[in-house]
C-alpha positions, -999 to +999 in steps of 0.1 A: +097+746+759+122+734+733+155+726+742+182+737+717+217+724+725+235+753+709+215+778+728+220+763+764+257+747+756+273+776+740+310+765+756+304+736+733+289+749+704+299+786+701+339+782+714+359+814+720+385+821+695+415+814+722+419+778+735+401+771+766+389+742+791+352+733+794+333+709+811+310+690+788+282+672+807+268+641+805+249+639+774+229+611+753+237+605+718+229+582+692+260+573+672+276+549+645+308+539+642+327+537+608+362+544+588+369+555+556+369+588+540+337+607+543+335+625+512+336+594+491+323+564+515+287+551+507+287+541+545+293+573+557+264+587+534+241+559+545+250+568+587+241+604+580+205+596+568+201+572+595+209+592+621+190+623+612+159+601+606+162+585+639+170+617+655+140+633+638+116+602+645+123+605+683+119+642+682+083+641+661+074+611+682+056+636+708+028+634+680+021+600+684+006+577+712+043+568+728+067+589+740+100+571+750+114+573+788+130+608+792+121+623+764+118+663+760+115+681+731+147+696+714+161+711+681+178+684+664+214+696+672+245+695+643+260+665+634+292+661+653+320+634+642+354+622+657+383+620+635+415+597+637+443+603+612+454+569+620+438+540+607 
């Protein structure tokens, strides 16, 4: 069965309209660090392409001869970002 983060972790991906405290379980992510304006940064665009390319490569590894340790089939989750107003 395919794991869908948005369906299984509704508190995280579909928050309520009022503030609340939620417990975020331990999860593994692929990520990049960067800085600058994501609307104009070529590095940001390249990083997003890299993240999605890598995620889809991992997801589709089920069709090849090698599965990474801990592999499970999943729906590629939405892109997430952490933003800081200070440089």
